[in-house]
VOGU-3710 file (C-alpha; in Angstrom, 3 decimals, decimal comma):
1> mklqniilvf> 80,802/11,311/193,230  81,190/12,730/196,745  83,545/15,685/196,917  85,623/13,967/199,607  86,310/11,145/197,161  86,959/13,636/194,375  89,602/15,379/196,457  91,260/12,048/197,178  91,338/11,347/193,437  92,762/14,814/192,857
11> tlliaistas> 95,554/14,071/195,344  96,527/11,099/193,201  96,603/13,260/190,069  98,872/16,073/191,211  102,629/14,628/190,906  96,361/21,100/192,436  78,972/29,753/193,009  79,264/30,058/196,608  77,349/29,663/199,820  79,643/30,241/202,773
21> ctaskdsana> 81,898/32,891/201,232  79,438/35,243/199,552  80,384/38,912/199,397  78,432/40,980/201,889  75,001/41,839/200,564  74,746/44,724/202,996  77,013/46,873/200,867  75,345/48,562/197,921  78,795/48,896/196,418  79,551/45,154/196,458
31> inedvfiktk> 80,287/43,183/193,305  79,713/39,506/192,522  79,760/39,057/188,782  80,560/36,318/186,271  82,210/37,408/183,011  83,794/35,886/179,933  86,985/37,611/178,778  88,031/37,303/175,143  91,600/36,406/174,228  93,120/35,871/170,802
41> dtklfanirg> 91,599/32,384/170,465  89,138/31,656/173,290  87,016/33,030/176,118  88,053/32,794/179,757  85,556/32,652/182,609  86,141/34,802/185,681  84,164/35,386/188,872  84,708/38,956/190,155  83,923/39,484/193,831  84,371/42,104/196,508
51> vdkstpilly> 82,487/44,135/199,101  83,495/47,470/197,560  83,842/48,155/193,828  86,276/51,007/194,491  88,987/48,810/196,072  92,109/47,582/194,227  91,901/44,535/191,951  93,557/41,218/192,890  93,777/38,735/190,001  94,251/35,170/191,314
61> lhggpgsplg> 95,835/32,446/189,168  95,333/28,951/190,550  97,818/26,087/190,557  97,715/23,129/188,237  97,860/23,196/185,306  94,288/22,197/184,621  93,199/21,998/188,258  89,450/22,286/188,940  90,062/22,539/192,695  92,466/25,479/192,864
71> ipifkaysgy> 89,741/28,131/192,642  87,137/26,746/195,090  89,787/25,837/197,677  91,361/29,299/197,612  87,959/30,994/197,567  86,645/28,955/200,513  89,628/29,865/202,691  91,670/33,042/202,224  89,822/34,336/199,178  86,640/35,377/200,942
81> qlekdfivvy> 88,687/37,299/203,525  90,687/39,115/200,860  87,402/40,193/199,270  86,967/42,601/202,194  89,894/44,732/200,989  90,168/43,876/197,293  88,073/42,973/194,300  89,245/39,386/193,834  89,155/38,016/190,297  88,997/34,217/190,263
91> lhqrgimkse> 90,151/33,273/186,773  89,396/29,860/185,266  92,414/29,233/183,042  92,143/28,301/179,399  90,228/25,195/178,435  89,141/24,169/181,938  86,241/24,507/184,366  83,829/27,167/183,068  86,169/28,577/180,415  85,716/27,586/176,779
101> rvadnahtvs> 87,464/24,404/175,653  90,406/24,740/173,261  92,223/22,373/170,918  95,106/20,346/172,324  97,665/22,370/170,371  96,358/25,555/172,034  97,542/24,320/175,429  100,973/25,939/175,317  102,753/27,814/178,079  103,002/30,921/175,903
111> nyvqdihyvv> 99,215/30,947/175,411  98,638/30,768/179,165  101,004/33,719/179,580  99,260/35,705/176,836  95,914/35,029/178,515  97,082/36,952/181,595  97,790/39,967/179,409  94,275/39,868/177,932  92,701/39,562/181,382  94,768/42,397/182,852
121> sylknrfqgq> 93,911/44,581/179,858  90,223/43,857/180,421  90,511/44,734/184,108  92,392/47,959/183,373  89,666/49,044/180,987  86,861/47,903/183,283  88,229/49,383/186,532  90,041/52,452/185,277  92,336/54,145/187,760  92,272/51,287/190,274
131> kiflmghswg> 95,455/49,424/191,160  95,829/45,914/189,819  97,694/43,236/191,762  98,584/39,730/190,599  98,762/36,590/192,732  99,789/33,161/191,462  99,923/29,860/193,313  102,423/27,212/192,174  101,872/26,808/188,394  99,848/30,041/188,483
141> glisymylld> 102,880/31,814/189,938  105,185/30,334/187,310  103,186/31,711/184,387  102,855/34,984/186,299  106,635/35,381/186,388  106,733/34,709/182,638  103,985/37,272/182,105  105,981/39,898/184,037  108,994/39,216/181,820  106,899/40,075/178,745
151> yegevdkfva> 104,691/42,803/180,240  106,690/44,674/182,845  104,698/47,457/184,486  101,183/46,260/183,642  100,419/45,315/187,268  101,349/47,199/190,427  102,521/44,308/192,637  102,927/40,530/192,476  102,462/37,802/195,097  104,092/34,439/194,310
161> vctplnsskm> 102,799/31,571/196,456  104,826/28,327/196,602  106,122/28,926/193,089  108,962/27,081/191,314  111,248/28,825/188,819  113,326/25,891/187,588  111,063/22,895/187,017  113,725/20,214/186,741  115,571/21,444/189,835  112,277/21,600/191,718
171> lkgriemilq> 111,445/18,006/190,789  114,799/16,815/192,088  114,329/18,849/195,269  110,851/17,376/195,732  112,244/13,842/195,725  115,067/14,839/198,081  112,690/16,497/200,567  110,261/13,567/200,593  113,191/11,188/201,044  114,359/13,232/204,026
181> walntnnqqa> 110,872/12,909/205,506  111,044/9,146/204,963  114,423/8,986/206,729  113,148/11,114/209,619  110,114/8,860/210,071  112,006/5,586/209,487  109,717/4,661/206,603  111,858/2,008/204,944  109,480/1,322/202,063  109,461/5,004/201,127
191> idelkvlqnn> 113,254/5,201/201,486  113,812/2,268/199,132  111,360/3,497/196,490  112,476/7,136/196,572  116,172/6,305/196,285  115,410/4,588/193,003  113,597/7,707/191,778  116,538/9,953/192,689  118,627/8,542/189,856  115,904/8,987/187,272
201> slnlseeesa> 114,132/12,136/188,442  113,719/13,817/185,044  112,562/10,751/183,130  110,092/9,099/185,446  107,921/6,385/183,966  104,202/6,410/184,653  104,729/3,798/187,356  107,552/5,788/188,970  105,479/8,979/188,875  102,696/7,134/190,687
211> ilvkwmskan> 105,190/6,162/193,395  106,272/9,788/193,806  102,660/10,988/194,024  101,898/8,307/196,612  104,599/9,564/198,965  103,842/13,220/198,191  100,335/12,620/199,516  101,779/11,298/202,798  104,925/13,343/203,446  104,393/15,980/206,164
221> ggwnrnlefk> 100,690/15,119/206,151  100,114/15,963/202,486  98,858/19,199/200,930  95,254/18,545/202,062  96,056/17,808/205,716  94,004/20,767/207,023  91,295/20,696/204,388  87,742/20,676/205,784  85,512/18,855/203,339  82,352/20,607/204,540
231> kindavnyen> 83,935/23,999/203,954  84,820/23,078/200,383  81,394/21,513/199,793  79,832/24,813/200,797  82,043/26,659/198,308  81,434/24,456/195,254  78,383/24,715/193,048  79,544/22,501/190,182  80,343/19,237/191,924  78,710/17,164/189,189
241> kfpewlkeqk> 81,329/18,453/186,741  84,347/17,452/188,826  84,866/13,884/187,529  84,936/15,168/183,949  87,206/18,100/184,856  89,652/15,845/186,708  90,051/13,762/183,556  90,680/16,952/181,610  93,308/17,986/184,140  95,275/14,806/183,634
251> hiesllkdei> 95,120/15,302/179,854  96,246/18,940/180,084  99,137/17,960/182,353  100,290/15,440/179,735  100,110/18,083/176,984  102,237/20,582/178,938  104,595/18,245/180,812  107,622/18,397/178,498  107,367/22,146/178,006  107,078/22,783/181,739
261> lnidltdsik> 110,085/20,588/182,556  112,229/22,801/180,296  111,307/26,049/182,080  114,121/27,758/183,984  113,546/31,364/185,029  116,360/31,519/187,576  118,403/34,052/185,600  115,483/35,680/183,780  113,961/37,151/186,957  116,963/39,465/187,158
271> niytpllclt> 114,998/41,492/184,600  111,763/41,881/186,590  111,220/44,985/188,738  107,574/44,691/189,828  107,408/44,668/193,668  107,312/41,018/194,779  106,057/39,190/197,854  107,319/35,596/197,795  105,509/33,166/200,114  106,385/29,534/200,781
281> gkedtsvpwy> 105,662/26,767/203,274  108,401/25,158/205,363  106,730/21,730/205,135  105,880/21,937/201,420  107,202/18,792/199,724  105,863/19,870/196,316  107,929/23,072/196,084  110,716/22,957/198,707  111,100/26,316/200,421  114,905/26,357/200,415
291> ivkkefenya> 114,993/26,164/196,610  112,449/28,986/196,358  114,507/31,076/198,793  117,703/30,622/196,785  115,995/31,497/193,497  114,314/34,513/195,116  117,708/36,163/195,631  117,988/36,746/191,872  114,843/38,862/191,683  115,722/42,397/190,577
301> gpkefklfen> 112,860/44,487/191,941  111,742/45,362/195,486  111,060/42,062/197,234  109,959/40,427/200,455  110,255/36,773/201,430  107,998/35,067/203,964  108,405/31,486/205,193  105,280/29,990/206,762  106,637/27,704/209,469  103,543/25,501/209,786
311> shhmvfidee> 102,442/25,252/206,158  102,518/22,722/203,367  101,756/23,605/199,723  98,458/25,342/200,582  99,698/28,102/202,862  96,381/29,917/202,440  94,726/26,949/204,206  97,361/25,925/206,753  97,948/29,448/208,097  94,964/31,280/206,693
321> elfvetvtnf> 94,888/34,288/209,028  98,627/34,920/208,753  98,443/34,525/204,979  95,665/37,103/204,630  97,406/39,527/206,989  100,756/39,185/205,187  99,277/39,637/201,720  97,028/42,540/202,731  99,843/44,439/204,441  102,147/44,021/201,436
331> lkekn> 99,562/45,107/198,883  98,412/48,102/200,925  101,809/49,460/201,872  103,226/52,286/199,790  106,485/51,591/197,991
//
């Protein structure tokens, strides 16, 4: 299956090694290593990359859950640039991609959160004395917040990218924002279909969910509006696995759906003090920025908020240079 077609299939599923972005081989101090990290019940695959082994560690948690595209997309765009200043750890989350498969009952939110602790502990032991930063995109950011609630002080700073805190509120906001797009563009079919969904936003049938995904893929150009297929092709070395992994993603989403919809961290983040950089896209119809901004106010620790004016859900694609600059400045500045 051609990757362009795979990405189109992926767009229908989300209600989200390496040729062109290889770490510089000129540096004798560079690192590009694949490892398996043991947790309490499985082994997680991670690719560790950077041009200088003495730089701080940046652990990246992709969106999803279960997404096989989150890692290669991030790596192909902003990831390879961040590798110039950080050792970037691209973690394949439990049971997907190159990580070991686990039983269905092992796909719980708490297990995903515990996995972060095991990975951070590994990195602390492996790179002793070096700072460790955490970055999570969307679902990856959500479990990162939950990890910080349980393990305050384990990482030095946290970057949340387009991350929801209250899943049910975010779903309602998603429908509202897409409906506003439909009204602004005079798309009557979308208006009629989305108004029906508004009244049933937390109990969407499979058919209704398909309607929501259809308009999500169109509203404001969709999350993949600036995606260059050649760039992703150059960054993927396991294309033959994608059809199988996309099926697994859909299954994992079904296993976690009810648990995720009950997550509300709005008040809980009053207990987190790790320095936070919160990033969001103004045109993101998956995680509306104004909801993120309101929730952000509850965060207890030092915090910065950045709205990317020309970005959808993948701010690290839509405004790549600004994203890298913003993240690098935040992580390097002294608190």
